[in-house]
C-alpha positions, 0 to 999 in steps of 0.5 A: 421284600419277598420275605415279607410276603412269604411270612405274612399270613394269608388272612391279611390278603382277602381273595374275592371270588371276582378276583379269582374269576377268569378274565372275560376274553373275546375270540376272533370269531366274535369279531368276524363278520356274518355272511353276506346279506342278500334279502332286505331282512338280512340287510336290516339285521346287519344294519342293526348289528353295526348300529347303523340306520337301514337306509345308511347300511350298504355291504361290501360286494360279495367278491370273495375277500371275506368282508361278509356283512361288514358295512361299506363306510364312506372313504373319509379320513378321520381328519375330515370329521368335526373336531368340536363335536363331543365325541365319546372317544375324542382322541380317535374322533369316534363314538362308542359302538361306531363301526370302524372302517374296514381299512382303518389302518389306512384312514386314521388321523395320522394316515391318508385322508382320501376325502380331502381335495388337494390344493394342487392336483397330483400331476402338477405335484409330480411335474414340480418334483421332477422339475426341481430334480432336473434343475438341480441335476442341470445346475450340477452338470453346468457348474461341474466345469467351473471348479470352486476352491478357496483362494490361497497364495503360493507356498513360501518355501525357503531359499536353498543354501540359506540358513533361516534358523539354527539350534546353535547358541548365538554369537557375540555381536549379533542381534538377539544375543542374551547376556 
């Protein structure tokens, strides 16, 4: 196949300037949050940068973790969102330009959903787990005294001194002789 490509004249493969242009890429610095906003004007600009209403914008505290002006979004998992809303990106339940949660790796649809109230409290779940484990260990310990085995009859060994089979030809007059 490569000989066809090598033998074909280049005029059959028009090269458009857009094809030869370098791919536009982004650096990590493009995604880096800005400095922590202290004034109301800085907070308004940061809210505009992240497509949020200024009343909804709240930054992470300036505690040295480097989150800067990134918005502190509510800790709701994506499972809590409306599945029937016409999302721009329905497989991730988000709209175009919507900021991601700072801990997006932890609150995706297939991860932890901290916004949902569990049916049973955590202390009850732990109690049920250890109750089941202790009950299993107790039953094992109790029934360890009573061994279970398949019932069998004693082995039927032949009597000593009695021939029960032989490889010699049969004698005349005894049953089983073939003629």
